[in-house]
Short mmCIF file of the C-alpha atoms (twelve columns), coordinates in Angstrom:
data_MODEL
# 
_entry.id   MODEL 
# 
loop_
_atom_site.group_PDB 
_atom_site.id 
_atom_site.type_symbol 
_atom_site.label_atom_id 
_atom_site.label_alt_id 
_atom_site.label_comp_id 
_atom_site.label_asym_id 
_atom_site.label_seq_id 
_atom_site.Cartn_x 
_atom_site.Cartn_y 
_atom_site.Cartn_z 
_atom_site.pdbx_PDB_model_num 
ATOM 1  C CA . MET A 1  12.585  3.826   -1.134  1 
ATOM 2  C CA . LYS A 2  10.753  7.048   0.581   1 
ATOM 3  C CA . PHE A 3  7.027   8.189   0.201   1 
ATOM 4  C CA . ILE A 4  4.778   10.809  2.235   1 
ATOM 5  C CA . VAL A 5  1.017   10.618  1.936   1 
ATOM 6  C CA . SER A 6  -1.744  11.801  4.208   1 
ATOM 7  C CA . SER A 7  -2.777  8.783   6.432   1 
ATOM 8  C CA . THR A 8  -7.049  8.811   5.651   1 
ATOM 9  C CA . TYR A 9  -6.199  9.464   2.128   1 
ATOM 10 C CA . LEU A 10 -4.011  6.121   2.200   1 
ATOM 11 C CA . LEU A 11 -6.300  4.524   4.017   1 
ATOM 12 C CA . LYS A 12 -9.122  5.025   2.196   1 
ATOM 13 C CA . GLN A 13 -8.553  3.894   -1.422  1 
ATOM 14 C CA . LEU A 14 -6.887  0.897   0.917   1 
ATOM 15 C CA . GLN A 15 -10.099 0.475   2.040   1 
ATOM 16 C CA . VAL A 16 -11.408 -0.210  -1.980  1 
ATOM 17 C CA . LEU A 17 -8.392  -2.070  -3.167  1 
ATOM 18 C CA . GLY A 18 -8.820  -4.591  0.114   1 
ATOM 19 C CA . GLY A 19 -12.748 -5.628  -1.463  1 
ATOM 20 C CA . VAL A 20 -10.236 -7.924  -3.732  1 
ATOM 21 C CA . ILE A 21 -8.792  -9.965  -1.261  1 
ATOM 22 C CA . ASN A 22 -9.973  -12.748 0.486   1 
ATOM 23 C CA . SER A 23 -9.179  -14.726 3.567   1 
ATOM 24 C CA . SER A 24 -8.995  -18.301 1.613   1 
ATOM 25 C CA . ASN A 25 -6.117  -17.223 -1.433  1 
ATOM 26 C CA . THR A 26 -4.482  -19.783 -2.682  1 
ATOM 27 C CA . LEU A 27 -0.768  -17.859 -2.799  1 
ATOM 28 C CA . PRO A 28 -0.134  -16.169 -0.069  1 
ATOM 29 C CA . ILE A 29 1.414   -13.378 -2.147  1 
ATOM 30 C CA . LEU A 30 -2.000  -12.518 -2.763  1 
ATOM 31 C CA . ASP A 31 -2.888  -10.983 0.974   1 
ATOM 32 C CA . ASN A 32 -0.617  -8.480  -0.083  1 
ATOM 33 C CA . PHE A 33 -0.415  -4.841  -1.749  1 
ATOM 34 C CA . LEU A 34 1.395   -3.801  -4.298  1 
ATOM 35 C CA . PHE A 35 3.165   -0.665  -4.223  1 
ATOM 36 C CA . ASN A 36 4.739   0.751   -6.803  1 
ATOM 37 C CA . LEU A 37 6.571   4.256   -6.582  1 
ATOM 38 C CA . ASP A 38 7.746   6.271   -9.685  1 
ATOM 39 C CA . HIS A 39 8.280   9.768   -8.256  1 
ATOM 40 C CA . SER A 40 6.054   11.238  -6.955  1 
ATOM 41 C CA . SER A 41 3.413   8.893   -8.591  1 
ATOM 42 C CA . LEU A 42 2.402   6.099   -5.593  1 
ATOM 43 C CA . THR A 43 -0.169  3.034   -7.393  1 
ATOM 44 C CA . VAL A 44 -1.249  0.564   -5.475  1 
ATOM 45 C CA . SER A 45 -2.853  -2.326  -6.737  1 
ATOM 46 C CA . ALA A 46 -4.454  -6.339  -5.450  1 
ATOM 47 C CA . SER A 47 -5.663  -9.029  -6.751  1 
ATOM 48 C CA . ASP A 48 -7.513  -12.734 -6.517  1 
ATOM 49 C CA . LEU A 49 -6.264  -13.897 -10.086 1 
ATOM 50 C CA . GLU A 50 -9.036  -12.873 -11.408 1 
ATOM 51 C CA . THR A 51 -10.290 -9.138  -10.543 1 
ATOM 52 C CA . THR A 52 -6.913  -6.805  -9.518  1 
ATOM 53 C CA . MET A 53 -7.280  -3.294  -8.694  1 
ATOM 54 C CA . ALA A 54 -5.753  -0.620  -8.784  1 
ATOM 55 C CA . ALA A 55 -5.926  3.155   -7.024  1 
ATOM 56 C CA . LYS A 56 -2.914  5.576   -8.567  1 
ATOM 57 C CA . LEU A 57 -2.502  8.588   -5.593  1 
ATOM 58 C CA . GLU A 58 0.303   11.237  -5.636  1 
ATOM 59 C CA . VAL A 59 2.634   11.506  -2.740  1 
ATOM 60 C CA . ASP A 60 5.851   13.675  -1.743  1 
ATOM 61 C CA . SER A 61 8.699   11.842  -2.982  1 
ATOM 62 C CA . ASP A 62 11.868  11.840  -5.440  1 
ATOM 63 C CA . SER A 63 11.918  7.937   -5.251  1 
ATOM 64 C CA . SER A 64 10.931  4.418   -7.024  1 
ATOM 65 C CA . GLY A 65 10.765  1.264   -6.221  1 
ATOM 66 C CA . SER A 66 7.974   -1.639  -5.709  1 
ATOM 67 C CA . VAL A 67 7.668   -3.748  -2.605  1 
ATOM 68 C CA . ALA A 68 4.931   -5.560  -1.446  1 
ATOM 69 C CA . ILE A 69 2.845   -5.158  1.733   1 
ATOM 70 C CA . PRO A 70 0.422   -7.260  3.975   1 
ATOM 71 C CA . ALA A 71 -3.267  -5.807  3.858   1 
ATOM 72 C CA . LYS A 72 -4.524  -6.368  7.292   1 
ATOM 73 C CA . LEU A 73 -1.046  -5.371  9.279   1 
ATOM 74 C CA . LEU A 74 -1.463  -2.283  7.088   1 
ATOM 75 C CA . LEU A 75 -5.045  -1.758  7.438   1 
ATOM 76 C CA . ASP A 76 -5.348  -2.285  10.455  1 
ATOM 77 C CA . THR A 77 -2.171  0.170   11.144  1 
ATOM 78 C CA . LEU A 78 -3.835  2.838   9.342   1 
ATOM 79 C CA . LYS A 79 -6.932  3.100   11.176  1 
ATOM 80 C CA . THR A 80 -4.970  3.804   14.434  1 
ATOM 81 C CA . PHE A 81 -3.730  6.870   13.330  1 
ATOM 82 C CA . PRO A 82 -5.263  9.892   12.979  1 
ATOM 83 C CA . GLU A 83 -5.503  12.553  9.922   1 
ATOM 84 C CA . GLN A 84 -1.458  13.949  9.908   1 
ATOM 85 C CA . PRO A 85 1.041   12.755  7.160   1 
ATOM 86 C CA . LEU A 86 2.772   8.953   6.921   1 
ATOM 87 C CA . THR A 87 6.375   8.840   5.764   1 
ATOM 88 C CA . PHE A 88 6.929   5.473   4.687   1 
ATOM 89 C CA . VAL A 89 10.437  4.479   4.241   1 
ATOM 90 C CA . ILE A 90 11.276  1.447   2.360   1 
ATOM 91 C CA . GLU A 91 14.785  -0.281  3.098   1 
ATOM 92 C CA . ASP A 92 17.183  -2.944  0.597   1 
ATOM 93 C CA . ASN A 93 16.159  -4.942  2.227   1 
ATOM 94 C CA . ASN A 94 12.254  -4.570  2.467   1 
ATOM 95 C CA . THR A 95 11.359  -3.475  5.435   1 
ATOM 96 C CA . VAL A 96 8.856   -0.832  6.409   1 
ATOM 97 C CA . GLU A 97 8.601   1.698   8.819   1 
ATOM 98 C CA . ILE A 98 5.866   4.184   9.173   1 
# 
């Protein structure tokens, strides 16, 4: 799975979704953003089991797939990037390379 997206565009969307994630989640999976890629459409969602939020973003891609990425780690990483296109590559073993 591979897609290209603007760093600030993605960060703004994830910061909004991050409001749903709290530090006292009972299930570790709830500490993640779920990325669902369907060619040029990326849907990112977050949930605390009571509230679920999703954002749909247009990206540059020709692949499909899903992956859960730790929210805090991703937000902290994206804050270090200046405005630039970022290429996300998710391998078959679910490793994420930015």
